[in-house]
SEVOTI-733210 format. One record per residue: residue in one letter; x, z, y of N, C-alpha, C in turn; residue number from 1. Coordinates in steps of 0.2 Angstrom, whole numbers. Atoms other than C-alpha are relative to their C-alpha. Layout:
# residues N
<rec resn="A" n_east="X" n_up="Z" n_north="Y" ca_east="X" ca_up="Z" ca_north="Y" c_east="X" c_up="Z" c_north="Y" resi="NUM"/>
...
END
This chain:
# residues 157
<rec resn="M" n_east="6" n_up="-1" n_north="2" ca_east="81" ca_up="55" ca_north="-1" c_east="-1" c_up="-1" c_north="-6" resi="1"/>
<rec resn="H" n_east="1" n_up="2" n_north="7" ca_east="76" ca_up="55" ca_north="-19" c_east="-8" c_up="-3" c_north="-1" resi="2"/>
<rec resn="Y" n_east="5" n_up="4" n_north="0" ca_east="62" ca_up="42" ca_north="-22" c_east="-3" c_up="1" c_north="-7" resi="3"/>
<rec resn="T" n_east="2" n_up="0" n_north="7" ca_east="50" ca_up="44" ca_north="-34" c_east="-1" c_up="-7" c_north="-5" resi="4"/>
<rec resn="M" n_east="-1" n_up="7" n_north="4" ca_east="46" ca_up="29" ca_north="-47" c_east="-4" c_up="-4" c_north="3" resi="5"/>
<rec resn="L" n_east="3" n_up="3" n_north="-4" ca_east="33" ca_up="23" ca_north="-37" c_east="3" c_up="-2" c_north="7" resi="6"/>
<rec resn="E" n_east="-2" n_up="1" n_north="-7" ca_east="42" ca_up="24" ca_north="-20" c_east="6" c_up="-5" c_north="-2" resi="7"/>
<rec resn="D" n_east="-5" n_up="6" n_north="2" ca_east="56" ca_up="15" ca_north="-29" c_east="0" c_up="-7" c_north="-1" resi="8"/>
<rec resn="F" n_east="1" n_up="6" n_north="2" ca_east="47" ca_up="2" ca_north="-36" c_east="-2" c_up="-4" c_north="6" resi="9"/>
<rec resn="V" n_east="1" n_up="2" n_north="-6" ca_east="39" ca_up="-2" ca_north="-19" c_east="6" c_up="-2" c_north="4" resi="10"/>
<rec resn="R" n_east="-5" n_up="3" n_north="-4" ca_east="56" ca_up="-2" ca_north="-10" c_east="3" c_up="-6" c_north="-2" resi="11"/>
<rec resn="K" n_east="-4" n_up="5" n_north="3" ca_east="65" ca_up="-13" ca_north="-23" c_east="-5" c_up="-7" c_north="2" resi="12"/>
<rec resn="L" n_east="4" n_up="7" n_north="0" ca_east="49" ca_up="-25" ca_north="-22" c_east="1" c_up="-3" c_north="7" resi="13"/>
<rec resn="Y" n_east="-1" n_up="1" n_north="-9" ca_east="50" ca_up="-26" ca_north="-2" c_east="7" c_up="-3" c_north="1" resi="14"/>
<rec resn="L" n_east="-9" n_up="3" n_north="-2" ca_east="70" ca_up="-29" ca_north="-4" c_east="-1" c_up="-5" c_north="-4" resi="15"/>
<rec resn="R" n_east="-1" n_up="7" n_north="3" ca_east="67" ca_up="-43" ca_north="-16" c_east="-3" c_up="-4" c_north="3" resi="16"/>
<rec resn="I" n_east="4" n_up="6" n_north="-5" ca_east="56" ca_up="-52" ca_north="-4" c_east="3" c_up="0" c_north="6" resi="17"/>
<rec resn="G" n_east="-4" n_up="-1" n_north="-6" ca_east="67" ca_up="-48" ca_north="10" c_east="-4" c_up="3" c_north="5" resi="18"/>
<rec resn="V" n_east="4" n_up="-5" n_north="-7" ca_east="55" ca_up="-35" ca_north="20" c_east="4" c_up="6" c_north="0" resi="19"/>
<rec resn="T" n_east="-3" n_up="-7" n_north="-1" ca_east="65" ca_up="-21" ca_north="26" c_east="-2" c_up="5" c_north="6" resi="20"/>
<rec resn="S" n_east="2" n_up="-4" n_north="-5" ca_east="56" ca_up="-15" ca_north="40" c_east="-8" c_up="-1" c_north="2" resi="21"/>
<rec resn="P" n_east="6" n_up="3" n_north="0" ca_east="39" ca_up="-14" ca_north="47" c_east="-3" c_up="-5" c_north="3" resi="22"/>
<rec resn="D" n_east="3" n_up="6" n_north="-3" ca_east="38" ca_up="-28" ca_north="58" c_east="0" c_up="-8" c_north="-6" resi="23"/>
<rec resn="G" n_east="1" n_up="6" n_north="5" ca_east="40" ca_up="-39" ca_north="41" c_east="-6" c_up="2" c_north="-5" resi="24"/>
<rec resn="L" n_east="7" n_up="-3" n_north="3" ca_east="23" ca_up="-29" ca_north="34" c_east="-5" c_up="-7" c_north="1" resi="25"/>
<rec resn="N" n_east="5" n_up="3" n_north="0" ca_east="13" ca_up="-45" ca_north="34" c_east="-4" c_up="-3" c_north="-6" resi="26"/>
<rec resn="M" n_east="3" n_up="1" n_north="8" ca_east="1" ca_up="-48" ca_north="20" c_east="0" c_up="-7" c_north="-1" resi="27"/>
<rec resn="N" n_east="-1" n_up="8" n_north="2" ca_east="0" ca_up="-68" ca_north="22" c_east="7" c_up="-1" c_north="-2" resi="28"/>
<rec resn="D" n_east="-6" n_up="1" n_north="1" ca_east="19" ca_up="-68" ca_north="21" c_east="2" c_up="4" c_north="-8" resi="29"/>
<rec resn="I" n_east="0" n_up="-5" n_north="7" ca_east="20" ca_up="-54" ca_north="6" c_east="-3" c_up="-5" c_north="-6" resi="30"/>
<rec resn="A" n_east="4" n_up="4" n_north="5" ca_east="6" ca_up="-64" ca_north="-4" c_east="3" c_up="-5" c_north="-1" resi="31"/>
<rec resn="A" n_east="-4" n_up="8" n_north="0" ca_east="15" ca_up="-81" ca_north="-1" c_east="6" c_up="2" c_north="-5" resi="32"/>
<rec resn="S" n_east="-6" n_up="-2" n_north="3" ca_east="31" ca_up="-72" ca_north="-8" c_east="-1" c_up="1" c_north="-6" resi="33"/>
<rec resn="L" n_east="1" n_up="-3" n_north="6" ca_east="22" ca_up="-65" ca_north="-23" c_east="-4" c_up="-6" c_north="-4" resi="34"/>
<rec resn="G" n_east="4" n_up="5" n_north="4" ca_east="12" ca_up="-81" ca_north="-27" c_east="-7" c_up="1" c_north="0" resi="35"/>
<rec resn="I" n_east="6" n_up="-3" n_north="0" ca_east="-4" ca_up="-73" ca_north="-22" c_east="-4" c_up="-4" c_north="4" resi="36"/>
<rec resn="R" n_east="6" n_up="3" n_north="-4" ca_east="-19" ca_up="-82" ca_north="-14" c_east="-3" c_up="5" c_north="3" resi="37"/>
<rec resn="I" n_east="4" n_up="-4" n_north="-4" ca_east="-28" ca_up="-72" ca_north="0" c_east="-6" c_up="-3" c_north="2" resi="38"/>
<rec resn="I" n_east="7" n_up="4" n_north="-1" ca_east="-47" ca_up="-77" ca_north="1" c_east="-4" c_up="4" c_north="5" resi="39"/>
<rec resn="H" n_east="5" n_up="-5" n_north="-3" ca_east="-59" ca_up="-70" ca_north="15" c_east="-6" c_up="-2" c_north="-2" resi="40"/>
<rec resn="T" n_east="6" n_up="0" n_north="1" ca_east="-75" ca_up="-67" ca_north="9" c_east="-5" c_up="4" c_north="3" resi="41"/>
<rec resn="P" n_east="6" n_up="-5" n_north="-3" ca_east="-92" ca_up="-60" ca_north="14" c_east="0" c_up="7" c_north="-5" resi="42"/>
<rec resn="F" n_east="1" n_up="-5" n_north="6" ca_east="-90" ca_up="-49" ca_north="-3" c_east="6" c_up="4" c_north="1" resi="43"/>
<rec resn="S" n_east="-5" n_up="-5" n_north="0" ca_east="-81" ca_up="-34" ca_north="-7" c_east="8" c_up="-1" c_north="-2" resi="44"/>
<rec resn="S" n_east="-6" n_up="2" n_north="3" ca_east="-62" ca_up="-34" ca_north="-9" c_east="1" c_up="1" c_north="-7" resi="45"/>
<rec resn="R" n_east="-3" n_up="-1" n_north="8" ca_east="-55" ca_up="-38" ca_north="-26" c_east="6" c_up="-4" c_north="-1" resi="46"/>
<rec resn="A" n_east="-5" n_up="4" n_north="4" ca_east="-41" ca_up="-44" ca_north="-37" c_east="-2" c_up="-5" c_north="-4" resi="47"/>
<rec resn="F" n_east="1" n_up="4" n_north="7" ca_east="-41" ca_up="-59" ca_north="-49" c_east="6" c_up="-3" c_north="-1" resi="48"/>
<rec resn="T" n_east="-6" n_up="3" n_north="1" ca_east="-29" ca_up="-66" ca_north="-58" c_east="-1" c_up="-7" c_north="-3" resi="49"/>
<rec resn="R" n_east="3" n_up="7" n_north="5" ca_east="-39" ca_up="-82" ca_north="-66" c_east="-4" c_up="-4" c_north="4" resi="50"/>
<rec resn="P" n_east="-4" n_up="4" n_north="4" ca_east="-39" ca_up="-96" ca_north="-63" c_east="8" c_up="0" c_north="3" resi="51"/>
<rec resn="F" n_east="-6" n_up="0" n_north="-4" ca_east="-24" ca_up="-92" ca_north="-51" c_east="-1" c_up="9" c_north="3" resi="52"/>
<rec resn="M" n_east="-1" n_up="-5" n_north="-2" ca_east="-18" ca_up="-75" ca_north="-44" c_east="-2" c_up="1" c_north="8" resi="53"/>
<rec resn="G" n_east="3" n_up="-1" n_north="-6" ca_east="-28" ca_up="-69" ca_north="-29" c_east="-3" c_up="5" c_north="3" resi="54"/>
<rec resn="I" n_east="4" n_up="-6" n_north="-2" ca_east="-36" ca_up="-57" ca_north="-18" c_east="-6" c_up="-3" c_north="5" resi="55"/>
<rec resn="N" n_east="5" n_up="-1" n_north="-5" ca_east="-53" ca_up="-57" ca_north="-9" c_east="0" c_up="5" c_north="4" resi="56"/>
<rec resn="L" n_east="2" n_up="-6" n_north="-4" ca_east="-54" ca_up="-48" ca_north="7" c_east="-5" c_up="0" c_north="3" resi="57"/>
<rec resn="L" n_east="7" n_up="-1" n_north="-3" ca_east="-70" ca_up="-43" ca_north="14" c_east="1" c_up="-2" c_north="9" resi="58"/>
<rec resn="D" n_east="-2" n_up="2" n_north="-6" ca_east="-69" ca_up="-53" ca_north="30" c_east="-3" c_up="4" c_north="6" resi="59"/>
<rec resn="S" n_east="4" n_up="-3" n_north="-5" ca_east="-81" ca_up="-41" ca_north="41" c_east="6" c_up="7" c_north="2" resi="60"/>
<rec resn="L" n_east="-3" n_up="-6" n_north="-2" ca_east="-66" ca_up="-28" ca_north="40" c_east="5" c_up="1" c_north="4" resi="61"/>
<rec resn="S" n_east="-6" n_up="1" n_north="-5" ca_east="-53" ca_up="-24" ca_north="53" c_east="6" c_up="-1" c_north="-4" resi="62"/>
<rec resn="P" n_east="-8" n_up="2" n_north="3" ca_east="-35" ca_up="-31" ca_north="51" c_east="3" c_up="6" c_north="-4" resi="63"/>
<rec resn="Q" n_east="-2" n_up="-7" n_north="3" ca_east="-30" ca_up="-13" ca_north="47" c_east="-3" c_up="1" c_north="-7" resi="64"/>
<rec resn="Q" n_east="4" n_up="0" n_north="7" ca_east="-44" ca_up="-11" ca_north="34" c_east="2" c_up="-5" c_north="-5" resi="65"/>
<rec resn="Q" n_east="-2" n_up="6" n_north="6" ca_east="-39" ca_up="-28" ca_north="25" c_east="7" c_up="1" c_north="-1" resi="66"/>
<rec resn="W" n_east="-8" n_up="1" n_north="3" ca_east="-20" ca_up="-24" ca_north="25" c_east="-1" c_up="6" c_north="-6" resi="67"/>
<rec resn="E" n_east="0" n_up="-6" n_north="5" ca_east="-26" ca_up="-6" ca_north="17" c_east="-2" c_up="-3" c_north="-6" resi="68"/>
<rec resn="D" n_east="5" n_up="3" n_north="5" ca_east="-38" ca_up="-16" ca_north="5" c_east="7" c_up="-4" c_north="-4" resi="69"/>
<rec resn="F" n_east="-5" n_up="5" n_north="4" ca_east="-23" ca_up="-29" ca_north="1" c_east="5" c_up="5" c_north="-4" resi="70"/>
<rec resn="G" n_east="-4" n_up="-4" n_north="4" ca_east="-12" ca_up="-14" ca_north="-3" c_east="-2" c_up="3" c_north="-6" resi="71"/>
<rec resn="H" n_east="3" n_up="-2" n_north="7" ca_east="-24" ca_up="-7" ca_north="-16" c_east="-1" c_up="-7" c_north="-6" resi="72"/>
<rec resn="E" n_east="0" n_up="5" n_north="5" ca_east="-28" ca_up="-24" ca_north="-23" c_east="6" c_up="-3" c_north="-2" resi="73"/>
<rec resn="I" n_east="-5" n_up="3" n_north="3" ca_east="-11" ca_up="-29" ca_north="-26" c_east="3" c_up="4" c_north="-5" resi="74"/>
<rec resn="R" n_east="-1" n_up="-2" n_north="6" ca_east="-8" ca_up="-16" ca_north="-37" c_east="-4" c_up="0" c_north="-5" resi="75"/>
<rec resn="H" n_east="5" n_up="2" n_north="6" ca_east="-23" ca_up="-21" ca_north="-49" c_east="5" c_up="-7" c_north="-1" resi="76"/>
<rec resn="I" n_east="-2" n_up="5" n_north="3" ca_east="-13" ca_up="-38" ca_north="-49" c_east="7" c_up="1" c_north="-3" resi="77"/>
<rec resn="L" n_east="-7" n_up="-2" n_north="3" ca_east="5" ca_up="-31" ca_north="-52" c_east="-1" c_up="4" c_north="-7" resi="78"/>
<rec resn="F" n_east="0" n_up="-5" n_north="5" ca_east="0" ca_up="-18" ca_north="-65" c_east="-7" c_up="0" c_north="-5" resi="79"/>
<rec resn="D" n_east="6" n_up="-1" n_north="3" ca_east="-18" ca_up="-20" ca_north="-71" c_east="-3" c_up="-7" c_north="-3" resi="80"/>
<rec resn="S" n_east="3" n_up="6" n_north="2" ca_east="-27" ca_up="-35" ca_north="-81" c_east="-6" c_up="1" c_north="-3" resi="81"/>
<rec resn="G" n_east="6" n_up="0" n_north="5" ca_east="-43" ca_up="-40" ca_north="-90" c_east="-6" c_up="2" c_north="5" resi="82"/>
<rec resn="V" n_east="5" n_up="-1" n_north="-3" ca_east="-60" ca_up="-37" ca_north="-85" c_east="-3" c_up="8" c_north="1" resi="83"/>
<rec resn="Q" n_east="1" n_up="-8" n_north="-1" ca_east="-63" ca_up="-18" ca_north="-78" c_east="-7" c_up="3" c_north="-3" resi="84"/>
<rec resn="F" n_east="6" n_up="-2" n_north="2" ca_east="-82" ca_up="-18" ca_north="-82" c_east="-1" c_up="2" c_north="-8" resi="85"/>
<rec resn="L" n_east="0" n_up="0" n_north="7" ca_east="-78" ca_up="-19" ca_north="-101" c_east="3" c_up="9" c_north="-2" resi="86"/>
<rec resn="L" n_east="-5" n_up="-6" n_north="1" ca_east="-67" ca_up="-2" ca_north="-98" c_east="-5" c_up="7" c_north="-1" resi="87"/>
<rec resn="P" n_east="3" n_up="-7" n_north="0" ca_east="-73" ca_up="16" ca_north="-101" c_east="2" c_up="2" c_north="8" resi="88"/>
<rec resn="K" n_east="0" n_up="-2" n_north="-6" ca_east="-78" ca_up="24" ca_north="-84" c_east="6" c_up="5" c_north="2" resi="89"/>
<rec resn="E" n_east="-7" n_up="-4" n_north="-1" ca_east="-63" ca_up="36" ca_north="-86" c_east="5" c_up="-3" c_north="3" resi="90"/>
<rec resn="W" n_east="-6" n_up="4" n_north="-2" ca_east="-51" ca_up="23" ca_north="-87" c_east="-1" c_up="-4" c_north="7" resi="91"/>
<rec resn="I" n_east="2" n_up="4" n_north="-6" ca_east="-59" ca_up="13" ca_north="-72" c_east="2" c_up="6" c_north="6" resi="92"/>
<rec resn="R" n_east="0" n_up="-6" n_north="-5" ca_east="-58" ca_up="30" ca_north="-61" c_east="7" c_up="1" c_north="0" resi="93"/>
<rec resn="Y" n_east="-8" n_up="-1" n_north="-1" ca_east="-39" ca_up="32" ca_north="-67" c_east="2" c_up="-6" c_north="3" resi="94"/>
<rec resn="V" n_east="-3" n_up="6" n_north="-2" ca_east="-34" ca_up="14" ca_north="-63" c_east="-1" c_up="-1" c_north="7" resi="95"/>
<rec resn="E" n_east="1" n_up="1" n_north="-7" ca_east="-43" ca_up="15" ca_north="-45" c_east="5" c_up="7" c_north="3" resi="96"/>
<rec resn="C" n_east="-5" n_up="-6" n_north="-3" ca_east="-33" ca_up="33" ca_north="-42" c_east="6" c_up="-3" c_north="0" resi="97"/>
<rec resn="K" n_east="-7" n_up="1" n_north="0" ca_east="-17" ca_up="25" ca_north="-47" c_east="0" c_up="-7" c_north="7" resi="98"/>
<rec resn="A" n_east="2" n_up="5" n_north="-6" ca_east="-23" ca_up="9" ca_north="-35" c_east="1" c_up="3" c_north="7" resi="99"/>
<rec resn="N" n_east="2" n_up="-3" n_north="-7" ca_east="-27" ca_up="20" ca_north="-20" c_east="8" c_up="4" c_north="1" resi="100"/>
<rec resn="S" n_east="-6" n_up="-2" n_north="-1" ca_east="-10" ca_up="29" ca_north="-23" c_east="5" c_up="-3" c_north="3" resi="101"/>
<rec resn="F" n_east="-3" n_up="6" n_north="0" ca_east="-1" ca_up="13" ca_north="-24" c_east="0" c_up="-2" c_north="9" resi="102"/>
<rec resn="M" n_east="3" n_up="4" n_north="-6" ca_east="-10" ca_up="6" ca_north="-8" c_east="4" c_up="5" c_north="6" resi="103"/>
<rec resn="Y" n_east="-3" n_up="-4" n_north="-6" ca_east="-2" ca_up="22" ca_north="3" c_east="7" c_up="-1" c_north="0" resi="104"/>
<rec resn="H" n_east="-7" n_up="2" n_north="-1" ca_east="15" ca_up="18" ca_north="-2" c_east="3" c_up="-6" c_north="1" resi="105"/>
<rec resn="F" n_east="-2" n_up="6" n_north="0" ca_east="15" ca_up="1" ca_north="-2" c_east="-1" c_up="-2" c_north="8" resi="106"/>
<rec resn="C" n_east="0" n_up="2" n_north="-7" ca_east="7" ca_up="-1" ca_north="17" c_east="4" c_up="4" c_north="5" resi="107"/>
<rec resn="V" n_east="-5" n_up="-4" n_north="-3" ca_east="18" ca_up="13" ca_north="23" c_east="6" c_up="3" c_north="-4" resi="108"/>
<rec resn="P" n_east="-5" n_up="0" n_north="4" ca_east="33" ca_up="12" ca_north="13" c_east="4" c_up="7" c_north="1" resi="109"/>
<rec resn="T" n_east="-3" n_up="-4" n_north="-2" ca_east="43" ca_up="29" ca_north="11" c_east="7" c_up="-1" c_north="3" resi="110"/>
<rec resn="F" n_east="-7" n_up="2" n_north="-2" ca_east="60" ca_up="20" ca_north="14" c_east="0" c_up="-3" c_north="6" resi="111"/>
<rec resn="M" n_east="0" n_up="3" n_north="-7" ca_east="54" ca_up="14" ca_north="31" c_east="-2" c_up="5" c_north="4" resi="112"/>
<rec resn="L" n_east="3" n_up="-6" n_north="-4" ca_east="45" ca_up="29" ca_north="35" c_east="6" c_up="5" c_north="3" resi="113"/>
<rec resn="E" n_east="-6" n_up="-6" n_north="0" ca_east="62" ca_up="40" ca_north="32" c_east="5" c_up="-3" c_north="6" resi="114"/>
<rec resn="E" n_east="-5" n_up="2" n_north="-6" ca_east="71" ca_up="27" ca_north="45" c_east="-2" c_up="0" c_north="8" resi="115"/>
<rec resn="L" n_east="3" n_up="-1" n_north="-7" ca_east="59" ca_up="30" ca_north="60" c_east="2" c_up="6" c_north="4" resi="116"/>
<rec resn="I" n_east="-1" n_up="-5" n_north="-4" ca_east="61" ca_up="42" ca_north="74" c_east="-7" c_up="3" c_north="2" resi="117"/>
<rec resn="F" n_east="8" n_up="-1" n_north="-3" ca_east="44" ca_up="50" ca_north="76" c_east="-1" c_up="4" c_north="7" resi="118"/>
<rec resn="P" n_east="1" n_up="-3" n_north="-6" ca_east="37" ca_up="56" ca_north="93" c_east="0" c_up="7" c_north="-1" resi="119"/>
<rec resn="A" n_east="0" n_up="-7" n_north="1" ca_east="36" ca_up="74" ca_north="97" c_east="-8" c_up="2" c_north="-2" resi="120"/>
<rec resn="Y" n_east="8" n_up="-1" n_north="2" ca_east="16" ca_up="72" ca_north="96" c_east="-3" c_up="-6" c_north="-2" resi="121"/>
<rec resn="N" n_east="3" n_up="7" n_north="2" ca_east="5" ca_up="59" ca_north="90" c_east="3" c_up="-4" c_north="-6" resi="122"/>
<rec resn="A" n_east="-4" n_up="1" n_north="6" ca_east="15" ca_up="56" ca_north="74" c_east="-5" c_up="-6" c_north="-4" resi="123"/>
<rec resn="A" n_east="5" n_up="5" n_north="4" ca_east="0" ca_up="48" ca_north="65" c_east="-2" c_up="-6" c_north="5" resi="124"/>
<rec resn="L" n_east="2" n_up="7" n_north="-4" ca_east="-5" ca_up="36" ca_north="79" c_east="6" c_up="-3" c_north="0" resi="125"/>
<rec resn="F" n_east="-5" n_up="4" n_north="0" ca_east="13" ca_up="30" ca_north="80" c_east="1" c_up="-3" c_north="-7" resi="126"/>
<rec resn="I" n_east="-1" n_up="4" n_north="7" ca_east="13" ca_up="27" ca_north="60" c_east="-6" c_up="-7" c_north="0" resi="127"/>
<rec resn="A" n_east="8" n_up="4" n_north="-1" ca_east="-5" ca_up="19" ca_north="63" c_east="2" c_up="-7" c_north="2" resi="128"/>
<rec resn="T" n_east="-3" n_up="5" n_north="-3" ca_east="3" ca_up="7" ca_north="76" c_east="5" c_up="-4" c_north="-4" resi="129"/>
<rec resn="T" n_east="-6" n_up="4" n_north="3" ca_east="19" ca_up="4" ca_north="68" c_east="-2" c_up="-4" c_north="-6" resi="130"/>
<rec resn="F" n_east="0" n_up="2" n_north="8" ca_east="12" ca_up="1" ca_north="50" c_east="-7" c_up="-5" c_north="0" resi="131"/>
<rec resn="N" n_east="6" n_up="2" n_north="0" ca_east="-5" ca_up="-7" ca_north="56" c_east="-5" c_up="1" c_north="-5" resi="132"/>
<rec resn="V" n_east="6" n_up="-2" n_north="4" ca_east="-17" ca_up="4" ca_north="47" c_east="-4" c_up="6" c_north="4" resi="133"/>
<rec resn="T" n_east="6" n_up="-5" n_north="-4" ca_east="-32" ca_up="15" ca_north="52" c_east="4" c_up="7" c_north="1" resi="134"/>
<rec resn="L" n_east="-2" n_up="-7" n_north="-2" ca_east="-28" ca_up="32" ca_north="60" c_east="-1" c_up="5" c_north="-7" resi="135"/>
<rec resn="K" n_east="1" n_up="-5" n_north="5" ca_east="-36" ca_up="42" ca_north="46" c_east="4" c_up="-2" c_north="-7" resi="136"/>
<rec resn="F" n_east="-3" n_up="1" n_north="5" ca_east="-25" ca_up="32" ca_north="33" c_east="7" c_up="3" c_north="2" resi="137"/>
<rec resn="A" n_east="-5" n_up="-2" n_north="-3" ca_east="-10" ca_up="36" ca_north="44" c_east="1" c_up="8" c_north="-1" resi="138"/>
<rec resn="E" n_east="0" n_up="-7" n_north="2" ca_east="-14" ca_up="54" ca_north="44" c_east="1" c_up="3" c_north="-7" resi="139"/>
<rec resn="K" n_east="-1" n_up="-2" n_north="6" ca_east="-14" ca_up="55" ca_north="27" c_east="6" c_up="-2" c_north="-4" resi="140"/>
<rec resn="R" n_east="-8" n_up="2" n_north="2" ca_east="1" ca_up="46" ca_north="23" c_east="5" c_up="5" c_north="4" resi="141"/>
<rec resn="L" n_east="-4" n_up="-4" n_north="-3" ca_east="10" ca_up="57" ca_north="36" c_east="1" c_up="7" c_north="-4" resi="142"/>
<rec resn="Y" n_east="1" n_up="-5" n_north="3" ca_east="3" ca_up="71" ca_north="27" c_east="4" c_up="0" c_north="-7" resi="143"/>
<rec resn="Q" n_east="-3" n_up="2" n_north="6" ca_east="10" ca_up="65" ca_north="10" c_east="8" c_up="0" c_north="1" resi="144"/>
<rec resn="F" n_east="-6" n_up="2" n_north="-1" ca_east="26" ca_up="61" ca_north="19" c_east="3" c_up="7" c_north="1" resi="145"/>
<rec resn="K" n_east="-2" n_up="-7" n_north="-2" ca_east="29" ca_up="79" ca_north="26" c_east="1" c_up="4" c_north="-7" resi="146"/>
<rec resn="C" n_east="1" n_up="-3" n_north="7" ca_east="24" ca_up="86" ca_north="9" c_east="6" c_up="-1" c_north="-4" resi="147"/>
<rec resn="K" n_east="-7" n_up="1" n_north="5" ca_east="39" ca_up="76" ca_north="0" c_east="6" c_up="2" c_north="4" resi="148"/>
<rec resn="L" n_east="-7" n_up="-2" n_north="-3" ca_east="52" ca_up="81" ca_north="15" c_east="-2" c_up="8" c_north="-1" resi="149"/>
<rec resn="H" n_east="-1" n_up="-7" n_north="1" ca_east="46" ca_up="100" ca_north="12" c_east="1" c_up="0" c_north="-7" resi="150"/>
<rec resn="Q" n_east="-3" n_up="-1" n_north="7" ca_east="49" ca_up="98" ca_north="-7" c_east="7" c_up="-2" c_north="0" resi="151"/>
<rec resn="E" n_east="-8" n_up="1" n_north="1" ca_east="66" ca_up="90" ca_north="-4" c_east="4" c_up="5" c_north="3" resi="152"/>
<rec resn="R" n_east="-3" n_up="-5" n_north="-2" ca_east="71" ca_up="104" ca_north="7" c_east="-1" c_up="7" c_north="-3" resi="153"/>
<rec resn="M" n_east="1" n_up="-5" n_north="3" ca_east="64" ca_up="116" ca_north="-5" c_east="5" c_up="0" c_north="-6" resi="154"/>
<rec resn="L" n_east="-6" n_up="2" n_north="6" ca_east="77" ca_up="107" ca_north="-19" c_east="7" c_up="2" c_north="2" resi="155"/>
<rec resn="I" n_east="-7" n_up="-2" n_north="-3" ca_east="92" ca_up="109" ca_north="-7" c_east="2" c_up="8" c_north="1" resi="156"/>
<rec resn="S" n_east="-2" n_up="-8" n_north="-2" ca_east="90" ca_up="128" ca_north="-2" c_east="-1" c_up="3" c_north="-6" resi="157"/>
END
């Protein structure tokens, strides 16, 4: 399968820290491997880089929602810096869109998806359970993956 730059980045990041399968997708272990602190707070999820690299996760979220937020916020740590409220609104929308896209690929990596054998029905539920994400998240990620497979087939034929 041909990987996009984003998919390849996520694959290389995970391989570098020794994560090769869905059972290795533990945000505490991943954060520790990357030198990032996770702090559970009553405030909305946010990434910060000062005085250390960290992610605040809203403690009232389910574990699945926290994993999804972690995927979003880790993109900010890896690629964004500075104080967002000083940026133009258009740029903030752009950065948030990039973080949302990253989140789907980080939480449910393509290189792991392509190794799975999906059940004949309820593939989204299978993804949600396997990758510890919400069903809504899994449905969207499955749609993205199916579109990618369709595009790959179109290129071959």
